mmCIF file of the C-alpha atoms, coordinates in Angstrom:
data_MODEL
# 
_entry.id   MODEL 
# 
loop_
_atom_site.group_PDB 
_atom_site.id 
_atom_site.type_symbol 
_atom_site.label_atom_id 
_atom_site.label_alt_id 
_atom_site.label_comp_id 
_atom_site.label_asym_id 
_atom_site.label_entity_id 
_atom_site.label_seq_id 
_atom_site.pdbx_PDB_ins_code 
_atom_site.Cartn_x 
_atom_site.Cartn_y 
_atom_site.Cartn_z 
_atom_site.occupancy 
_atom_site.B_iso_or_equiv 
_atom_site.pdbx_formal_charge 
_atom_site.auth_seq_id 
_atom_site.auth_comp_id 
_atom_site.auth_asym_id 
_atom_site.auth_atom_id 
_atom_site.pdbx_PDB_model_num 
ATOM 1   C CA . MET A 1 1   ? 31.324 22.905  7.175  1.00 0.00 ? 1   MET A CA 1 
ATOM 2   C CA . ARG A 1 2   ? 29.674 19.637  8.036  1.00 0.00 ? 2   ARG A CA 1 
ATOM 3   C CA . ASN A 1 3   ? 29.879 19.599  11.825 1.00 0.00 ? 3   ASN A CA 1 
ATOM 4   C CA . ASP A 1 4   ? 26.288 18.831  12.720 1.00 0.00 ? 4   ASP A CA 1 
ATOM 5   C CA . ILE A 1 5   ? 25.507 15.246  13.763 1.00 0.00 ? 5   ILE A CA 1 
ATOM 6   C CA . ILE A 1 6   ? 22.374 13.556  12.385 1.00 0.00 ? 6   ILE A CA 1 
ATOM 7   C CA . GLN A 1 7   ? 21.006 10.022  12.085 1.00 0.00 ? 7   GLN A CA 1 
ATOM 8   C CA . VAL A 1 8   ? 18.926 8.777   9.212  1.00 0.00 ? 8   VAL A CA 1 
ATOM 9   C CA . VAL A 1 9   ? 15.896 6.568   9.857  1.00 0.00 ? 9   VAL A CA 1 
ATOM 10  C CA . THR A 1 10  ? 14.605 4.047   7.233  1.00 0.00 ? 10  THR A CA 1 
ATOM 11  C CA . GLU A 1 11  ? 11.342 2.292   7.926  1.00 0.00 ? 11  GLU A CA 1 
ATOM 12  C CA . TYR A 1 12  ? 10.771 -1.081  6.209  1.00 0.00 ? 12  TYR A CA 1 
ATOM 13  C CA . LYS A 1 13  ? 8.529  -4.116  6.341  1.00 0.00 ? 13  LYS A CA 1 
ATOM 14  C CA . GLU A 1 14  ? 9.842  -7.558  7.062  1.00 0.00 ? 14  GLU A CA 1 
ATOM 15  C CA . GLY A 1 15  ? 6.889  -9.837  6.624  1.00 0.00 ? 15  GLY A CA 1 
ATOM 16  C CA . ALA A 1 16  ? 4.021  -8.095  8.397  1.00 0.00 ? 16  ALA A CA 1 
ATOM 17  C CA . GLU A 1 17  ? 6.307  -6.388  10.892 1.00 0.00 ? 17  GLU A CA 1 
ATOM 18  C CA . LEU A 1 18  ? 7.291  -2.711  10.553 1.00 0.00 ? 18  LEU A CA 1 
ATOM 19  C CA . LYS A 1 19  ? 10.927 -2.176  11.488 1.00 0.00 ? 19  LYS A CA 1 
ATOM 20  C CA . HIS A 1 20  ? 13.279 0.771   11.690 1.00 0.00 ? 20  HIS A CA 1 
ATOM 21  C CA . LYS A 1 21  ? 16.911 1.003   10.759 1.00 0.00 ? 21  LYS A CA 1 
ATOM 22  C CA . ILE A 1 22  ? 18.721 3.906   12.432 1.00 0.00 ? 22  ILE A CA 1 
ATOM 23  C CA . SER A 1 23  ? 22.101 4.884   10.952 1.00 0.00 ? 23  SER A CA 1 
ATOM 24  C CA . ASP A 1 24  ? 25.269 5.571   12.823 1.00 0.00 ? 24  ASP A CA 1 
ATOM 25  C CA . GLU A 1 25  ? 25.902 9.222   13.581 1.00 0.00 ? 25  GLU A CA 1 
ATOM 26  C CA . LEU A 1 26  ? 26.595 11.054  10.330 1.00 0.00 ? 26  LEU A CA 1 
ATOM 27  C CA . PHE A 1 27  ? 28.095 14.467  9.655  1.00 0.00 ? 27  PHE A CA 1 
ATOM 28  C CA . ALA A 1 28  ? 25.980 17.047  7.914  1.00 0.00 ? 28  ALA A CA 1 
ATOM 29  C CA . GLU A 1 29  ? 25.665 20.806  7.518  1.00 0.00 ? 29  GLU A CA 1 
ATOM 30  C CA . LYS A 1 30  ? 22.380 22.222  8.822  1.00 0.00 ? 30  LYS A CA 1 
ATOM 31  C CA . LYS A 1 31  ? 21.025 25.160  6.870  1.00 0.00 ? 31  LYS A CA 1 
ATOM 32  C CA . SER A 1 32  ? 17.859 27.160  7.287  1.00 0.00 ? 32  SER A CA 1 
ATOM 33  C CA . ALA A 1 33  ? 15.286 26.631  4.592  1.00 0.00 ? 33  ALA A CA 1 
ATOM 34  C CA . THR A 1 34  ? 15.624 29.483  2.133  1.00 0.00 ? 34  THR A CA 1 
ATOM 35  C CA . ARG A 1 35  ? 12.730 31.793  1.460  1.00 0.00 ? 35  ARG A CA 1 
ATOM 36  C CA . SER A 1 36  ? 12.137 30.266  -2.008 1.00 0.00 ? 36  SER A CA 1 
ATOM 37  C CA . GLU A 1 37  ? 12.133 26.711  -0.522 1.00 0.00 ? 37  GLU A CA 1 
ATOM 38  C CA . PHE A 1 38  ? 9.809  27.736  2.241  1.00 0.00 ? 38  PHE A CA 1 
ATOM 39  C CA . TYR A 1 39  ? 7.284  29.341  -0.114 1.00 0.00 ? 39  TYR A CA 1 
ATOM 40  C CA . ALA A 1 40  ? 7.529  26.644  -2.710 1.00 0.00 ? 40  ALA A CA 1 
ATOM 41  C CA . ALA A 1 41  ? 6.819  24.052  0.015  1.00 0.00 ? 41  ALA A CA 1 
ATOM 42  C CA . GLN A 1 42  ? 3.850  26.053  1.295  1.00 0.00 ? 42  GLN A CA 1 
ATOM 43  C CA . ALA A 1 43  ? 2.421  26.357  -2.251 1.00 0.00 ? 43  ALA A CA 1 
ATOM 44  C CA . SER A 1 44  ? 2.434  22.574  -2.629 1.00 0.00 ? 44  SER A CA 1 
ATOM 45  C CA . GLY A 1 45  ? 0.952  22.011  0.843  1.00 0.00 ? 45  GLY A CA 1 
ATOM 46  C CA . LEU A 1 46  ? 4.266  21.039  2.500  1.00 0.00 ? 46  LEU A CA 1 
ATOM 47  C CA . SER A 1 47  ? 6.518  22.813  4.986  1.00 0.00 ? 47  SER A CA 1 
ATOM 48  C CA . ALA A 1 48  ? 10.286 23.200  5.186  1.00 0.00 ? 48  ALA A CA 1 
ATOM 49  C CA . LYS A 1 49  ? 12.056 23.449  8.545  1.00 0.00 ? 49  LYS A CA 1 
ATOM 50  C CA . TYR A 1 50  ? 15.723 22.748  7.774  1.00 0.00 ? 50  TYR A CA 1 
ATOM 51  C CA . VAL A 1 51  ? 17.922 21.659  4.911  1.00 0.00 ? 51  VAL A CA 1 
ATOM 52  C CA . PHE A 1 52  ? 20.801 19.274  5.678  1.00 0.00 ? 52  PHE A CA 1 
ATOM 53  C CA . GLU A 1 53  ? 23.677 18.854  3.257  1.00 0.00 ? 53  GLU A CA 1 
ATOM 54  C CA . MET A 1 54  ? 25.627 15.633  3.564  1.00 0.00 ? 54  MET A CA 1 
ATOM 55  C CA . ASP A 1 55  ? 27.740 13.127  1.638  1.00 0.00 ? 55  ASP A CA 1 
ATOM 56  C CA . MET A 1 56  ? 25.719 11.228  -0.957 1.00 0.00 ? 56  MET A CA 1 
ATOM 57  C CA . GLU A 1 57  ? 27.435 7.930   -0.121 1.00 0.00 ? 57  GLU A CA 1 
ATOM 58  C CA . ASP A 1 58  ? 26.502 8.208   3.546  1.00 0.00 ? 58  ASP A CA 1 
ATOM 59  C CA . PHE A 1 59  ? 22.875 8.933   2.689  1.00 0.00 ? 59  PHE A CA 1 
ATOM 60  C CA . GLU A 1 60  ? 22.613 6.058   0.146  1.00 0.00 ? 60  GLU A CA 1 
ATOM 61  C CA . SER A 1 61  ? 24.158 3.678   2.724  1.00 0.00 ? 61  SER A CA 1 
ATOM 62  C CA . CYS A 1 62  ? 20.936 4.004   4.698  1.00 0.00 ? 62  CYS A CA 1 
ATOM 63  C CA . ASP A 1 63  ? 18.780 2.229   2.038  1.00 0.00 ? 63  ASP A CA 1 
ATOM 64  C CA . VAL A 1 64  ? 17.361 -1.125  3.102  1.00 0.00 ? 64  VAL A CA 1 
ATOM 65  C CA . SER A 1 65  ? 16.775 -4.075  0.771  1.00 0.00 ? 65  SER A CA 1 
ATOM 66  C CA . VAL A 1 66  ? 14.478 -6.937  1.921  1.00 0.00 ? 66  VAL A CA 1 
ATOM 67  C CA . GLN A 1 67  ? 14.184 -10.293 0.107  1.00 0.00 ? 67  GLN A CA 1 
ATOM 68  C CA . GLU A 1 68  ? 10.535 -11.383 -0.175 1.00 0.00 ? 68  GLU A CA 1 
ATOM 69  C CA . GLY A 1 69  ? 10.456 -14.660 -2.022 1.00 0.00 ? 69  GLY A CA 1 
ATOM 70  C CA . ASP A 1 70  ? 11.816 -13.978 -5.502 1.00 0.00 ? 70  ASP A CA 1 
ATOM 71  C CA . VAL A 1 71  ? 11.430 -10.168 -5.162 1.00 0.00 ? 71  VAL A CA 1 
ATOM 72  C CA . VAL A 1 72  ? 13.813 -7.726  -3.536 1.00 0.00 ? 72  VAL A CA 1 
ATOM 73  C CA . ARG A 1 73  ? 12.099 -4.658  -2.174 1.00 0.00 ? 73  ARG A CA 1 
ATOM 74  C CA . LYS A 1 74  ? 14.080 -1.519  -1.610 1.00 0.00 ? 74  LYS A CA 1 
ATOM 75  C CA . TYR A 1 75  ? 13.109 0.929   1.138  1.00 0.00 ? 75  TYR A CA 1 
ATOM 76  C CA . TYR A 1 76  ? 14.356 4.494   1.371  1.00 0.00 ? 76  TYR A CA 1 
ATOM 77  C CA . GLN A 1 77  ? 15.056 7.033   4.085  1.00 0.00 ? 77  GLN A CA 1 
ATOM 78  C CA . GLY A 1 78  ? 12.073 8.693   5.666  1.00 0.00 ? 78  GLY A CA 1 
ATOM 79  C CA . HIS A 1 79  ? 13.269 10.641  8.687  1.00 0.00 ? 79  HIS A CA 1 
ATOM 80  C CA . ILE A 1 80  ? 16.184 12.520  10.160 1.00 0.00 ? 80  ILE A CA 1 
ATOM 81  C CA . LEU A 1 81  ? 17.045 12.554  13.868 1.00 0.00 ? 81  LEU A CA 1 
ATOM 82  C CA . TYR A 1 82  ? 18.650 15.837  14.915 1.00 0.00 ? 82  TYR A CA 1 
ATOM 83  C CA . ASN A 1 83  ? 19.176 17.227  18.470 1.00 0.00 ? 83  ASN A CA 1 
ATOM 84  C CA . GLY A 1 84  ? 16.666 14.730  19.919 1.00 0.00 ? 84  GLY A CA 1 
ATOM 85  C CA . GLU A 1 85  ? 13.917 15.608  17.395 1.00 0.00 ? 85  GLU A CA 1 
ATOM 86  C CA . LYS A 1 86  ? 12.586 13.530  14.539 1.00 0.00 ? 86  LYS A CA 1 
ATOM 87  C CA . PHE A 1 87  ? 11.952 15.298  11.217 1.00 0.00 ? 87  PHE A CA 1 
ATOM 88  C CA . GLU A 1 88  ? 10.200 13.904  8.177  1.00 0.00 ? 88  GLU A CA 1 
ATOM 89  C CA . ILE A 1 89  ? 12.105 14.059  4.881  1.00 0.00 ? 89  ILE A CA 1 
ATOM 90  C CA . SER A 1 90  ? 10.050 16.016  2.437  1.00 0.00 ? 90  SER A CA 1 
ATOM 91  C CA . ARG A 1 91  ? 12.518 16.409  -0.428 1.00 0.00 ? 91  ARG A CA 1 
ATOM 92  C CA . THR A 1 92  ? 16.012 15.460  -1.545 1.00 0.00 ? 92  THR A CA 1 
ATOM 93  C CA . TYR A 1 93  ? 18.121 17.255  -4.094 1.00 0.00 ? 93  TYR A CA 1 
ATOM 94  C CA . ILE A 1 94  ? 21.367 15.966  -5.547 1.00 0.00 ? 94  ILE A CA 1 
ATOM 95  C CA . LYS A 1 95  ? 23.659 18.973  -5.380 1.00 0.00 ? 95  LYS A CA 1 
ATOM 96  C CA . ASP A 1 96  ? 26.654 17.480  -7.192 1.00 0.00 ? 96  ASP A CA 1 
ATOM 97  C CA . LEU A 1 97  ? 28.303 14.094  -7.587 1.00 0.00 ? 97  LEU A CA 1 
ATOM 98  C CA . SER A 1 98  ? 29.164 13.766  -3.907 1.00 0.00 ? 98  SER A CA 1 
ATOM 99  C CA . SER A 1 99  ? 26.594 15.858  -2.013 1.00 0.00 ? 99  SER A CA 1 
ATOM 100 C CA . ILE A 1 100 ? 22.869 15.684  -1.351 1.00 0.00 ? 100 ILE A CA 1 
ATOM 101 C CA . GLU A 1 101 ? 20.571 18.272  0.205  1.00 0.00 ? 101 GLU A CA 1 
ATOM 102 C CA . ILE A 1 102 ? 17.736 16.896  2.381  1.00 0.00 ? 102 ILE A CA 1 
ATOM 103 C CA . THR A 1 103 ? 14.772 19.139  3.145  1.00 0.00 ? 103 THR A CA 1 
ATOM 104 C CA . VAL A 1 104 ? 12.881 18.187  6.323  1.00 0.00 ? 104 VAL A CA 1 
ATOM 105 C CA . LYS A 1 105 ? 9.695  19.281  7.916  1.00 0.00 ? 105 LYS A CA 1 
# 
């Protein structure tokens, strides 16, 4: 059941300035990283703290597009805010057509 509240942070550049877009509060389900995810992350030099499952449409709504002359640059989500802590997104996995799993460290 998706009853955990998270916010998604997207960092992007506008000119030379680094900015942050923080989403509204979104519903997600927090899961512990499984043993296989934990060891797979360790083997590749990463770490896995939690896995959040959420609606794909909510996650994609956090993308940022910035017009730079004739070019549009797209920036993607980099962090999750949960219970006052900031976690870096290390991996995303499309579970089905409407759900995404986000592994954070």
